[in-house]
VOBA-1610 file (N, C-alpha, C; in pm, whole numbers, padded with zeros to 5 digits, always signed):
BEGIN
Met-00300+10579+09905Met-00236+10482+09834Met-00266+10370+09722Ser-00411+10355+09747Ser-00441+10257+09680Ser-00520+10292+09580Asp-00550+10437+09580Asp-00610+10473+09408Asp-00495+10499+09353Glu-00401+10488+09400Glu-00292+10537+09264Glu-00241+10405+09226Leu-00270+10299+09276Leu-00223+10185+09269Leu-00308+10115+09143Thr-00459+10162+09171Thr-00558+10064+09117Thr-00532+10099+08918Asp-00466+10197+08897Asp-00473+10215+08752Asp-00349+10133+08678Val-00269+10083+08805Val-00147+10037+08731Val-00198+09854+08744Leu-00318+09782+08807Leu-00345+09689+08840Leu-00426+09628+08701Gln-00288+09612+08580Gln-00358+09580+08443Gln-00225+09444+08410Glu-00251+09326+08316Glu-00186+09259+08312Glu-00037+09259+08225Ala+00056+09271+08230Ala+00153+09305+08113Ala+00236+09164+08094Glu+00144+09110+07969Glu+00228+08971+07973Glu+00397+08990+07935Tyr+00488+08975+08045Tyr+00602+08933+08008Tyr+00642+08828+07918Val+00790+08762+07895Val+00816+08648+07865Val+00954+08624+07831Leu+00986+08508+07900Leu+01132+08465+07919Leu+01189+08439+07747Arg+01359+08509+07745Arg+01391+08510+07632Arg+01459+08359+07615Met+01431+08254+07711Met+01476+08119+07695Met+01418+07993+07735Ser+01411+07909+07716Ser+01333+07785+07760Ser+01384+07730+07912Val+01325+07702+08005Val+01370+07730+08131Val+01361+07574+08212Pro+01416+07513+08242Pro+01395+07356+08360Pro+01259+07421+08443Gly+01178+07333+08499Gly+01101+07340+08616Gly+01002+07233+08557His+00891+07195+08670His+00810+07069+08658His+00641+07177+08729Leu+00590+07270+08766Leu+00495+07382+08805Leu+00443+07415+08666Pro+00367+07335+08653Pro+00258+07421+08494Pro+00244+07548+08514Gly+00262+07622+08356Gly+00276+07733+08353Gly+00253+07780+08239Val+00281+07879+08180Val+00266+07949+08047Val+00424+07994+07976His+00546+07971+08053His+00681+07964+07988His+00676+07859+07949Arg+00833+07864+07852Arg+00855+07743+07734Arg+00940+07679+07851Gly+00909+07546+07850Gly+00975+07451+07924Gly+01105+07393+07836Ala+01210+07336+07965Ala+01361+07315+07836Ala+01316+07174+07826Leu+01229+07098+07899Leu+01199+06961+07822Leu+01073+06931+07767Pro+01086+06806+07722Pro+00970+06820+07621Pro+00851+06722+07739Gly+00688+06753+07724Gly+00626+06747+07813Gly+00502+06659+07708Thr+00401+06646+07818Thr+00254+06539+07763Thr+00142+06702+07741Ser+00204+06845+07768Ser+00110+06962+07685Ser+00159+07002+07699Gly+00124+07165+07652Gly+00228+07264+07574Gly+00173+07274+07417Arg+00348+07341+07403Arg+00281+07367+07233Arg+00366+07253+07161Phe+00252+07213+07065Phe+00310+07080+06991Phe+00457+07124+06910Leu+00501+07001+06912Leu+00669+07025+06848Leu+00668+06931+06696Gly+00613+06819+06690Gly+00602+06714+06617Gly+00636+06569+06673Tyr+00663+06506+06583Tyr+00690+06362+06621Tyr+00795+06289+06604Thr+00851+06179+06705Thr+00990+06105+06669Thr+00938+06001+06685Thr+01003+05888+06708Thr+01004+05753+06722Thr+00998+05708+06843Leu+00922+05578+06862Leu+00908+05527+07007Leu+01050+05475+07041Leu+01155+05484+06953Leu+01273+05384+07022Leu+01360+05507+07036His+01287+05697+07003His+01375+05793+07050His+01289+05811+07179Arg+01169+05777+07199Arg+01171+05846+07310Arg+01004+05733+07350Met+01072+05639+07509Met+00933+05565+07518Met+00825+05622+07592Asp+00736+05650+07516Asp+00632+05693+07574Asp+00499+05624+07524Leu+00456+05516+07593Leu+00313+05441+07513Leu+00203+05508+07525Lys+00211+05618+07631Lys+00061+05658+07619Lys+00057+05790+07495His+00132+05815+07469His+00144+05928+07367His+00174+05903+07194Ile+00154+05784+07202Ile+00156+05734+07035Ile+00035+05750+06964Asp+00094+05796+06865Asp-00013+05868+06760Asp-00042+05754+06643Pro-00133+05684+06664Pro-00168+05587+06523Pro-00201+05620+06431Val-00265+05740+06424Val-00318+05790+06245Val-00192+05810+06220Ala-00105+05915+06247Ala+00017+05947+06205Ala+00114+05841+06161Thr+00095+05722+06267Thr+00197+05637+06233Thr+00157+05557+06087Arg+00041+05527+06097Arg-00051+05491+05977Arg+00012+05579+05849Arg-00027+05715+05845Arg+00002+05797+05762Arg+00138+05804+05701Ala+00223+05828+05784Ala+00378+05788+05776Ala+00446+05676+05716Leu+00372+05561+05712Leu+00379+05405+05678Leu+00482+05354+05760Ser+00528+05436+05901Ser+00637+05395+05952Ser+00652+05280+06037Pro+00774+05178+05994Pro+00730+05072+06057Pro+00726+05043+06232Val+00797+05163+06295Val+00792+05219+06431Val+00717+05311+06438Pro+00607+05294+06558Pro+00487+05364+06646Pro+00576+05500+06622Leu+00508+05594+06598Leu+00546+05739+06614Leu+00477+05811+06723Val+00555+05897+06821Val+00488+05948+06934Val+00512+06067+06973Arg+00393+06154+07000Arg+00373+06307+06988Arg+00439+06358+07107Leu+00530+06465+07065Leu+00627+06562+07133Leu+00577+06713+07156His+00562+06743+07286His+00525+06858+07324His+00601+06931+07386Arg+00642+07074+07393Arg+00677+07157+07445Arg+00611+07182+07601Ser+00672+07156+07736Ser+00613+07175+07832Ser+00605+07315+07900Thr+00473+07377+07921Thr+00503+07519+07941Thr+00539+07512+08118Val+00588+07597+08197Val+00624+07599+08324Val+00636+07760+08372Ala+00576+07725+08517Ala+00579+07857+08615Ala+00739+07888+08630Val+00735+08038+08640Val+00849+08097+08704Val+00825+08174+08857Thr+00930+08238+08900Thr+00903+08339+09006Thr+00975+08439+08920Val+00912+08570+08926Val+00942+08689+08923Val+00966+08752+09081Val+01111+08775+09028Val+01160+08853+09146Val+01174+09028+09112Ala+01146+09118+09223Ala+01178+09257+09215Ala+01274+09280+09296Leu+01386+09301+09229Leu+01501+09341+09316Leu+01504+09497+09293Val+01519+09527+09460Val+01440+09701+09415Val+01588+09780+09521Asp+01629+09882+09493Asp+01714+09950+09540Asp+01629+10089+09625Leu+01686+10080+09769Leu+01592+10114+09848Leu+01700+10255+09931Ser+01818+10277+09847Ser+01899+10383+09900Ser+01834+10499+09915Ala+01887+10624+09985Ala+01865+10773+09951Ala+01854+10809+09812Ser+01898+10782+09739Ser+01907+10851+09557Ser+01777+10796+09527Met+01669+10679+09592Met+01535+10644+09532Met+01417+10724+09598Gly+01484+10858+09697Gly+01399+10909+09753Gly+01370+11047+09640Phe+01435+11020+09557Phe+01439+11181+09492Phe+01281+11187+09400Arg+01274+11327+09468Arg+01184+11394+09375Arg+01166+11502+09302Gly+01083+11491+09168Gly+01132+11542+09052Gly+00999+11618+08992Arg+00944+11543+08875Arg+00824+11557+08837Arg+00766+11455+08888Val+00835+11338+08915Val+00749+11287+09014Val+00818+11215+09134Ala+00725+11155+09247Ala+00811+11075+09344Ala+00848+10980+09288Arg+01029+10926+09292Arg+01059+10788+09267Arg+01002+10706+09336Met+00972+10679+09441Met+00966+10582+09520Met+00799+10541+09483Gly+00739+10643+09502Gly+00575+10600+09378Gly+00579+10532+09251Glu+00673+10586+09192Glu+00704+10467+09083Glu+00719+10373+09067Val+00809+10320+09211Val+00868+10176+09200Val+00757+10086+09292Ala+00653+10148+09357Ala+00569+10113+09420Ala+00478+10065+09291Arg+00419+10159+09204Arg+00334+10123+09067Arg+00403+10033+08985Leu+00532+10049+08976Leu+00585+09918+08863Leu+00589+09771+08959Cys+00619+09776+09063Cys+00615+09666+09135Cys+00449+09588+09192Ala+00346+09658+09183Ala+00245+09624+09174Ala+00191+09590+09074Cys+00255+09635+08954Cys+00204+09590+08813Cys+00250+09439+08821Leu+00394+09416+08810Leu+00448+09331+08799Leu+00386+09186+08932Ala+00342+09209+09048Ala+00311+09100+09118Ala+00154+09064+09045Tyr+00100+09163+09018Tyr-00052+09133+08941Tyr-00027+09032+08804Ser+00058+09103+08745Ser+00106+09037+08592Ser+00180+08884+08659Ala+00226+08888+08760Ala+00239+08741+08790Ala+00127+08648+08822Tyr+00024+08700+08885Tyr-00049+08651+08985Tyr-00150+08577+08836Arg-00159+08685+08795Arg-00258+08596+08625Arg-00205+08545+08566Leu-00059+08527+08571Leu+00021+08439+08484Leu+00034+08331+08522Gly-00008+08272+08641Gly+00042+08165+08747Gly+00169+08152+08739Asp+00199+08263+08800Asp+00397+08271+08829Asp+00391+08310+09010Arg+00474+08253+09045Arg+00530+08374+09236Arg+00564+08481+09169Phe+00534+08540+09249Phe+00601+08690+09293Phe+00705+08706+09434Met+00811+08788+09421Met+00936+08762+09531Met+00947+08891+09539Leu+00997+08965+09642Leu+01024+09125+09623Leu+01135+09122+09766Val+01272+09166+09693Val+01435+09172+09777Val+01442+09318+09735Gly+01437+09381+09857Gly+01501+09529+09881Gly+01603+09552+09984Tyr+01697+09627+09913Tyr+01856+09656+09978Tyr+01884+09800+09965Gly+01955+09812+10071Gly+02046+09979+10103Gly+02200+09927+10137Glu+02220+09981+10243Glu+02322+09938+10304Glu+02326+09772+10352Asp+02210+09718+10350Asp+02180+09583+10391Asp+02044+09556+10314Val+02013+09416+10364Val+01905+09385+10280Val+01755+09438+10420Arg+01670+09535+10341Arg+01583+09583+10418Arg+01401+09568+10388Leu+01409+09483+10283Leu+01276+09431+10268Leu+01299+09296+10208Tyr+01197+09196+10230Tyr+01207+09074+10180Tyr+01071+09005+10206Met+01016+08984+10095Met+00903+08905+10075Met+00923+08782+10004Pro+00917+08644+10056Pro+00956+08513+09970Pro+00841+08531+09846Pro+00872+08423+09787Pro+00795+08405+09668Pro+00640+08376+09701Gly+00575+08402+09630Gly+00419+08345+09653Gly+00310+08438+09542Arg+00184+08345+09594Arg+00115+08377+09468Arg-00020+08377+09560Ser-00069+08511+09549Ser-00205+08583+09587Ser-00280+08686+09545Pro-00384+08653+09535Pro-00450+08809+09459Pro-00420+08948+09576His-00402+08939+09682His-00375+09053+09804His-00208+09077+09783Arg-00148+09003+09697Arg+00003+09039+09687Arg+00021+09208+09639Pro-00041+09178+09519Pro-00011+09383+09446Pro-00050+09511+09492Leu-00109+09465+09597Leu-00158+09628+09676Leu-00099+09571+09799Glu-00059+09472+09863Glu+00089+09448+09972Glu+00210+09540+09932Val+00261+09456+09824Val+00347+09559+09753Val+00382+09672+09740Gly+00257+09680+09656Gly+00254+09860+09634Gly+00235+09957+09745Gln+00187+09920+09822Gln+00185+09971+09995Gln+00303+10023+10058Thr+00346+09917+10055Thr+00487+09862+10121Thr+00587+09945+10055Leu+00634+09961+09978Leu+00734+10014+09876Leu+00612+10196+09866Gly+00516+10189+09876Gly+00477+10354+09860Gly+00520+10421+09983Arg+00487+10345+10121Arg+00497+10400+10240Arg+00646+10438+10277Trp+00718+10331+10225Trp+00901+10332+10236Trp+00964+10479+10236Thr+01089+10499+10338Thr+01134+10632+10321Thr+01278+10606+10281Pro+01356+10593+10185Pro+01457+10541+10157Pro+01590+10624+10235Glu+01653+10600+10302Glu+01723+10636+10365Glu+01936+10615+10375Asp+01914+10498+10343Asp+02053+10440+10355Asp+02151+10547+10250Arg+02301+10558+10314Arg+02381+10607+10230Arg+02425+10533+10112His+02446+10389+10066His+02500+10343+09985His+02394+10173+09955Val+02474+10182+09911Val+02374+09986+09813Val+02475+09886+09869Gly+02531+09877+09986Gly+02625+09763+10004Gly+02592+09625+10053Gly+02406+09643+10067Gly+02362+09538+10068Gly+02317+09450+09975Leu+02361+09501+09814Leu+02341+09409+09687Leu+02400+09288+09721Lys+02488+09299+09749Lys+02581+09160+09760Lys+02467+09051+09819Lys+02467+09101+09926Lys+02328+09007+10029Lys+02235+09014+09965Ala+02157+09043+09910Ala+02030+09085+09830Ala+02054+08953+09752Leu+02164+08947+09695Leu+02199+08888+09553Leu+02194+08744+09592His+02243+08703+09734His+02214+08564+09761His+02092+08481+09795Leu+01977+08602+09785Leu+01853+08581+09826Leu+01758+08518+09705Leu+01800+08544+09584Leu+01760+08542+09457Leu+01721+08359+09482Pro+01605+08311+09424Pro+01597+08189+09417Pro+01669+08089+09333Ala+01715+07969+09338Ala+01756+07905+09293Ala+01693+07807+09122Asn+01554+07827+09152Asn+01465+07763+09054Asn+01457+07853+08952Pro+01450+07834+08841Pro+01404+07970+08733Pro+01339+08065+08776Cys+01391+08166+08711Cys+01311+08317+08764Cys+01354+08424+08687Leu+01279+08486+08660Leu+01277+08657+08624Leu+01308+08783+08677Val+01421+08825+08692Val+01491+08913+08811Val+01422+09064+08696Phe+01320+09165+08728Phe+01333+09279+08751Phe+01456+09372+08817Trp+01545+09404+08791Trp+01601+09494+08919Trp+01591+09643+08825Ile+01544+09702+08959Ile+01465+09830+08946Ile+01531+09924+09048Ser+01612+09993+08953Ser+01747+10115+09051Ser+01731+10263+08952Asp+01778+10375+09031Asp+01852+10413+08960Asp+01989+10428+08868Phe+02063+10300+08937Phe+02184+10271+08906Phe+02275+10370+08885Tyr+02261+10469+09025Tyr+02407+10563+09068Tyr+02475+10497+09145Met+02560+10429+09081Met+02641+10311+09181Met+02768+10313+09146Pro+02889+10239+09176Pro+03037+10230+09164Pro+02975+10126+09029Glu+03075+10146+08911Glu+03055+10068+08795Glu+03140+09941+08815Ala+03172+09890+08878Ala+03210+09737+08912Ala+03135+09692+08997Leu+03008+09796+09039Leu+02902+09679+09132Leu+02800+09663+09044Leu+02775+09723+08961Leu+02690+09723+08874Leu+02703+09613+08780His+02848+09578+08724His+02885+09478+08660His+02895+09324+08732His+02915+09342+08874His+02881+09215+08919His+02703+09198+08949Gly+02627+09297+09012Gly+02506+09262+08995Gly+02445+09223+08851Leu+02460+09289+08731Leu+02445+09206+08608Leu+02462+09104+08602Ala+02579+09083+08650Ala+02650+08903+08611Ala+02593+08798+08725Cys+02519+08862+08807Cys+02467+08786+08867Cys+02302+08753+08874Val+02240+08857+08791Val+02118+08866+08774Val+02048+08779+08619Arg+02162+08772+08550Arg+02140+08714+08395Arg+02132+08590+08410Arg+02159+08533+08545Arg+02102+08332+08524Arg+01946+08339+08594Pro+01861+08262+08523Pro+01836+08252+08403Pro+01846+08398+08289Asp+01753+08481+08338Asp+01673+08543+08282Asp+01647+08705+08342Ala+01714+08867+08292Ala+01681+08974+08366Ala+01639+09055+08339Ile+01605+09143+08353Ile+01592+09298+08285Ile+01630+09427+08395Ala+01711+09506+08336Ala+01724+09608+08392Ala+01611+09735+08368Val+01576+09758+08497Val+01468+09898+08483Val+01536+10043+08543Val+01573+10147+08433Val+01611+10211+08516Val+01532+10333+08497Leu+01543+10407+08646Leu+01445+10534+08657Leu+01507+10674+08645Arg+01428+10727+08570Arg+01496+10869+08510Arg+01402+10947+08548Asp+01412+11122+08585Asp+01323+11204+08582Asp+01375+11305+08497Thr+01266+11420+08463Thr+01299+11496+08353Thr+01428+11623+08456Phe+01389+11623+08544Phe+01429+11709+08644Phe+01580+11697+08652Glu+01649+11592+08683Glu+01762+11524+08681Glu+01844+11520+08551Thr+01777+11483+08451Thr+01861+11478+08357Thr+01875+11597+08262Glu+01770+11656+08288Glu+01790+11822+08186Glu+01872+11940+08268Gly+01811+11930+08433Gly+01857+12009+08541Gly+01774+12111+08526Pro+01743+12171+08608Pro+01690+12323+08674Pro+01667+12406+08497Ala+01531+12440+08521Ala+01484+12505+08402Ala+01547+12650+08380His+01566+12698+08495His+01595+12846+08542His+01737+12852+08548Ser+01806+12979+08543Ser+01903+13028+08564Ser+01966+13072+08702Gly+02068+13090+08775Gly+02075+13206+08877Gly+02166+13034+08972Trp+02142+13090+09135Trp+02192+13027+09212Trp+02116+12885+09231Thr+02141+12801+09268Thr+02102+12671+09292Thr+02146+12587+09399Thr+02100+12533+09479Thr+02152+12466+09556Thr+02124+12301+09576Leu+02236+12249+09540Leu+02197+12092+09517Leu+02290+12001+09645Ser+02179+11889+09650Ser+02215+11798+09786Ser+02246+11690+09722Asp+02315+11616+09778Asp+02355+11455+09745Asp+02257+11436+09871Pro+02139+11274+09829Pro+02080+11232+09939Pro+02173+11085+10015Glu+02256+11040+09946Glu+02319+10971+10005Glu+02442+11043+10101Thr+02509+11115+10037Thr+02614+11159+10118Thr+02584+11300+10206Gly+02491+11335+10203Gly+02436+11450+10277Gly+02471+11574+10263Leu+02582+11630+10131Leu+02719+11660+10095Leu+02561+11799+09992Arg+02609+11948+10057Arg+02523+12046+09999Arg+02587+12115+09893Arg+02585+12168+09821Arg+02658+12231+09707Arg+02566+12364+09645Ser+02643+12503+09664Ser+02536+12589+09641Ser+02606+12652+09465Leu+02583+12677+09355Leu+02662+12734+09237Leu+02549+12798+09193Trp+02627+12856+09034Trp+02544+12953+08978Trp+02525+12890+08826Leu+02406+12816+08809Leu+02351+12731+08692Leu+02356+12827+08592Arg+02406+12842+08474Arg+02451+12871+08330Arg+02440+12776+08227Pro+02361+12858+08154Pro+02373+12724+07994Pro+02461+12624+07997Gly+02584+12681+08008Gly+02707+12593+07989Gly+02721+12510+08078Leu+02709+12477+08227Leu+02685+12428+08320Leu+02573+12353+08309Arg+02481+12356+08238Arg+02323+12281+08226Arg+02407+12236+08084Asp+02446+12181+08015Asp+02504+12136+07898Asp+02562+12037+07967Arg+02700+12053+08065Arg+02782+11977+08107Arg+02677+11829+08192Trp+02585+11902+08278Trp+02515+11816+08329Trp+02435+11685+08281Arg+02389+11763+08199Arg+02322+11709+08089Arg+02403+11559+08008Ala+02501+11606+07961Ala+02616+11508+07897Ala+02681+11404+07992Ala+02681+11466+08131Ala+02717+11360+08236Ala+02636+11244+08281Val+02526+11270+08244Val+02369+11181+08272Val+02381+11129+08153Gln+02422+11200+08001Gln+02414+11094+07904Gln+02497+10962+07879Arg+02611+11039+07978Arg+02721+10922+07906Arg+02724+10807+08025Trp+02643+10834+08106Trp+02636+10715+08214Trp+02528+10657+08184Asp+02389+10658+08136Asp+02324+10546+08081Asp+02370+10511+07983Glu+02450+10554+07912Glu+02520+10482+07759Glu+02614+10382+07839Ala+02746+10417+07982Ala+02761+10309+08039Ala+02673+10200+08070Ile+02560+10282+08149Ile+02486+10111+08153Ile+02427+10040+08057Arg+02373+10098+07949Arg+02342+10050+07821Arg+02483+09925+07771Arg+02623+09971+07767Arg+02729+09879+07739Arg+02708+09792+07847Ala+02727+09813+07973Ala+02713+09693+08050Ala+02647+09602+08067Cys+02475+09638+08049Cys+02413+09504+08006Cys+02404+09467+07846Arg+02476+09517+07776Arg+02507+09442+07656Arg+02609+09376+07687Arg+02686+09368+07732Arg+02808+09259+07794Arg+02751+09164+07855Trp+02674+09209+07952Trp+02612+09080+08053Trp+02473+09030+07968Asp+02458+09062+07846Asp+02271+09029+07788Asp+02153+09014+07859Val+02189+09146+07931Val+02033+09194+08006Val+01987+09290+07920Asp+01830+09277+07927Asp+01783+09370+07842Asp+01773+09487+07935Val+01725+09599+07875Val+01735+09702+07961Val+01613+09798+07946Leu+01546+09857+08031Leu+01429+09927+08022Leu+01429+10073+08090Phe+01418+10157+08025Phe+01470+10310+08043Phe+01316+10345+08089Val+01241+10400+08215Val+01144+10442+08269Val+01195+10626+08292Arg+01133+10710+08219Arg+01129+10887+08248Arg+00985+10924+08290Asp+00987+10988+08416Asp+00899+11026+08473Asp+00799+10953+08549Arg+00666+10947+08498Arg+00561+10848+08509Arg+00571+10735+08462Leu+00565+10593+08522Leu+00535+10463+08449Leu+00379+10469+08393Glu+00386+10429+08268Glu+00261+10345+08212Glu+00244+10253+08215Val+00184+10197+08205Val+00165+10016+08144Val+00167+10013+08022Gly+00157+10064+07944Gly+00149+10060+07797Gly+00289+10061+07754Gln+00363+10128+07789Gln+00500+10092+07816Gln+00592+09975+07847Leu+00526+09921+07924Leu+00590+09793+07987Leu+00498+09660+07861Val+00396+09687+07836Val+00310+09632+07740Val+00388+09583+07610Arg+00439+09770+07570Arg+00514+09779+07418Arg+00659+09679+07422Phe+00698+09707+07550Phe+00882+09643+07552Phe+00861+09478+07568Phe+00761+09475+07620Phe+00748+09285+07646Phe+00686+09231+07473Leu+00636+09311+07450Leu+00574+09301+07282Leu+00698+09284+07179Glu+00780+09367+07219Glu+00888+09340+07130Glu+00958+09246+07163Arg+00997+09217+07337Arg+01063+09116+07354Arg+00996+08956+07298Arg+00848+08956+07334Arg+00848+08854+07264Arg+00823+08805+07117Trp+00856+08908+07038Trp+00886+08904+06879Trp+01014+08802+06889Leu+01127+08911+06937Leu+01251+08875+06935Leu+01279+08696+06943Val+01185+08671+07085Val+01184+08522+07120Val+01148+08454+07049Trp+01035+08481+06967Trp+00935+08370+06830Trp+01037+08360+06731Ser+01125+08463+06729Ser+01200+08497+06590Ser+01281+08385+06617Ser+01352+08418+06742Ser+01483+08274+06768Ser+01401+08132+06748Cys+01274+08117+06821Cys+01242+07984+06840Cys+01214+07924+06677Ser+01148+08067+06610Ser+01087+07998+06463Ser+01227+07957+06356Ser+01371+08016+06411Ser+01441+07989+06283Ser+01571+07840+06380Ser+01502+07825+06469Ser+01570+07668+06565Ser+01526+07515+06461Pro+01581+07433+06453Pro+01578+07298+06390Pro+01447+07237+06480Arg+01345+07202+06365Arg+01234+07124+06438Arg+01273+06954+06493Pro+01229+06888+06553Pro+01272+06785+06596Pro+01244+06687+06473Arg+01317+06545+06534Arg+01296+06447+06402Arg+01283+06346+06437
//
């Protein structure tokens, strides 16, 4: 399993969409002014009593009767959380083994968190909370996370443990990656999105070409539901295959609508995870964050 993880041990520089409170130094935008980080401008000593950061040169140039104080946007560290669905449907094997891709994704996130100075936390749930790794930062954690998930055999029949898992999310600033196939009741989907969105979250939807397109051949096919254990044989014909695809597309569109409602970004991963897909996703996210920040008024 270690050999399969080495190709994803690359840094994918994620970014939060909003400023977050915090005091641990890091690379993310803090909500409070600080003594280091991105330079914002100047304010007067009357507005910020900070004698250490008076800028006498700027004060003389501005001919200000009141000393000017340098303002910086603090940069802080956060906790990166992988909230992983471990129900039986996550054991699906089509073009790829779904749990293998979960292991590769979480290893990449843990490695990226380590490189960016953040802590990584893992919460896996099924009928109950099945896996828990508290927040930590270690060079060994990416492989530990990947190997643990890669060896995991999902057997739980439902995701009733999601609500308990949500209570384990840290109260301090965090970025939550909710990783699942999202085959769950719509009410539970909305409840989960409402909880993980604070302060920031990304829903990672795992799909396999085999499940979205259906079997390529026509004829008798036996289908089984891994969570209920039900098996059904049916004659697969072109019309049924079209309804199959339409049903998956309708549910995926319902996921997108729910994410838009709760202001949660969504990333669909089809078949094998490529680190380049994560990098492109975060680059687009960074551009949107930069656009919103550049349009905000500068401090006076």
